[in-house]
N, C-alpha and C positions, 0 to 999 in steps of 0.2 A: 827343144822344149827346155825351158829354164826351170830351175829348182824353185819350189814354193818356199816362201819365207816361213821360218819356224817361229812359234811364240817364244817369248823370253823364258829362259831356263830349259828349253827343249834341246835335245841333241839329235843329230842325224845318225842314221845307221852306220855311216862311214866312220864316225868318230869311235864307234865300238867295234869296228872290224867286221861289220855285217853287210858290207856293200855287195850287191849282186853283180857288179861289173858292167852296169849299163852306161857308164860314162856320164855322170850328172853334171860335168863341167860345161859351161856355155861354149867353150872353144871346141868341144867335141872330143878332147883327149881325156882319157880316164887315167888317173894316177893309180898304179897298182897298189893294192893293200900291202902294208908291211908284212913281212914273213913272221909268222907266229912261232914262238918256241913251244916246247912241250909243256912248260910250266904256265904258259899264258892261256891255255885253253880253258874256257869256262867249265866249271864243274856241273855235271848233270844234276838237275833238281831231283830231290828225293821226296818221298812221302806220297800223299794221295793227290797232290796238286797236279801232277803231270801224267796221271794215269786215269783209267776208267773208274778208279775207286771213288773219286769224288762224285761222279755221276751215279754210281750205285748207292752212295750214301744219300744223295738228294732224292733218288727214286724211293729209297726205303722210307725217308721222311714223308714223302707224298703218300705212299701206301699206308703208313701208320696213321697219318692225319685223316685220309679218306676213310680208312677202315674204322677209325675211332668214331667219326660222324655217322657212318652207315650203321654200325652196330648199335650206337647210342639211339639213333632214330628208330631202328627196328625194335630195340628193347622197349622204348616208350610206346610204340604201336602195339606190341604184344601185351603190354600192361593195360592199355586202354581197352583192347579187345577182351582181355580177361575180365576186366571190370564189367563190361557189357554182358559177357556170358554169365557172370555171377548174378547180375541183375535180372537176367532172363530165366534164372533157375537151372542153369547147366553147370553144376559144380565140377564135373569131370573135365569138361572142356576148359573151364576157367583155370583149373589146376595145371593142365598141360600148357596153356598160354602163359600162365604165371611163371612156370619153369623155363619156358623159352625166353621170357622177358629177362629173367635173372641170368640166363646164359649169355644173352646178347649184351646186357649191361655189364656183366663181368668181363667179357671180352673187350668191350670198350674201355673199361677201367684199366685193364692190363695194357692195352695199347696206349692209353693216355700216360700211364706210368713209364712205359718204355720210351715214349716220345719225349717226355720231360727229361729222362736220363740222357738220351741221345742229344737233346738240345744242349744240356749242360756240357757234354763231351765236345760237341762242335764249338761251343763258346770258348772252351778252354784250349782247344786245338787249332782254332781258326788262325791264330797268329803264325804258327809254324807252317800251316798249309799255304797261307798267303805268302809267307817268306819263301816258300818253294817255287811260287809262280813269279813273284816280283821281289827283288831284294829290297828290304825295307831298312833304311838307315835313319837313325835318330841323331839329330844335330844338337 
C-alpha cells in the first residue's frame, strides 16, 4: 500500500519521530527511526489539556447552564402560580409559592454569575490550555 499524499505544509509522523514501524516505503523496507537522545524527548504537556480536568470543566459549564435555565423556568412558573393563587383569594399559598419563586430565581442568578465568571476564566486560560495540546507558534 502506498503512502497517501499530504497537503501542502503538512508533515508526516515519520518527520517527528512518531513512526510506528509499519514500513511506509513503497519498496517495503522501513528505515529505522534515528535514536533519540535524552534531551530530544518531547516534554509532557502540562495543565488541564491532557487530563480529565478539561472534561470536568466542560461538564461543570453544562451543569451550570442547564441548572440556570431549569431554576429560572421553575422560578417563573412559581411566580405565575403565586399570582393565580393570589387572584383566587389564597394568600397563604401565594406567599409560599412566591417564596419558592424567589429561591429558584436566586439560585438561577447565582448560577448565572458563576457561569459568567467561569467563562471569563476559560477565555483567559484557553491559550495556555490549547498550547498544552498543540504547540502554537507565532510567525
